[in-house]
C-alpha angles and dihedrals in degrees: 000000000000116000119248085227097051093119096054119129114248100240147079132033139181121297129212141162106301141177134197121266120214094218146323115273124221112245133199103009093155113101129206118229116244097025097089137346115253109269094004097122095041091048091050093049093048094044093050094039089225136097118204112212127197113212141145128279097200108041107097135214089017097050134342145132113268125217089279093053093252123135116245139155141089095302090047093052091047090052092048091051092047090053092045092054090048089052096241139111122253133227125188129214131179112219122170112282091238089057091054095047093045091071090222095122099146091203092295090128135010104217138007118224103171109121095275121176115223110234131171091251093051091045088064090068104021139047120227108204097179144358109230103181146351131233137186121237125209146164123261133195137187111281089244094053117123090216112119103165136032089252088066089067095062112117091012132125107260129183131214139159112272118257092013131127086248091062089046089053090053092050090046091237099109115129121180130191102263089210085081107017137041119242112289120248114203107221099170133054112190124205091214128022114201117194127206137187091246139008088248091062090055091049090049090057092048094048089063087074144300109293095355094116102341138023096201146342139212127223143131117304092238090054092048092050092047089053091050090051087053089057098256105160094237138111134199114255117215130327124319111288096208140000119230128213106214119212144184109253129212135178112262123259105048109096092171093059090042093052094045093049092047091050094052096044089051090051089052091051095048096046092048098247094124092050091047091053092045092054090046094055106024102028092237145052109278092159106072097034138071139173120290 
């Protein structure tokens, strides 16, 4: 399916208060017995000469299908470079987000590079070898909305992609790794949380009109700005409510694949490749900075 945002320009994103980070930590190196045999995924990838990557088709400029039905974006370029440095080809698929975060991959893909935030709950079923960028998240409303502050969204109908950190924020269950992010403060309490397959679907409901199906939504600032550039009648409301570290995700139980992925992503950070790709797609460095 072609993304509603396939014609977006590949530049600009939201800005916030940021500080330098010394380096990117390795997360979730502990495997669980019975979930995968050590080295199984890495051996499969190297033997087949191909790495299958799960990503998103409607999350520009991180990952999306362009007008020709081809995946492109920051996540896509990171995945391509990872595969190149492993010496294998890459293939992209677009499973449901809930399927990716469930950890029940069943060998259908080898790695997920789709702007996933590592959380304690997700770390129970997935490994996170490396964080490769950070992004701010915020609320948005229809341009005709009377809402002026986040408090105006209390007791409103708010949309978010199902199984996302945005949904967790709305349910007040979001926990982030404080290595990268400060404690989360929940500024909004909706009366009705409506979940969608993608952020774009929520924006499509809001574009119908203020209060028709939704009163507001929550997404990443880059995604909100891309929608505005595509003439969605929405506006960001207030400052970002949390800053997400985004990580590569792997199925648990393969320390060899985890270590190899972490090694290559760190090389890409050190040699400037990640920053170069970030500037290409977001218009700024979202790699070596995070929220203060």
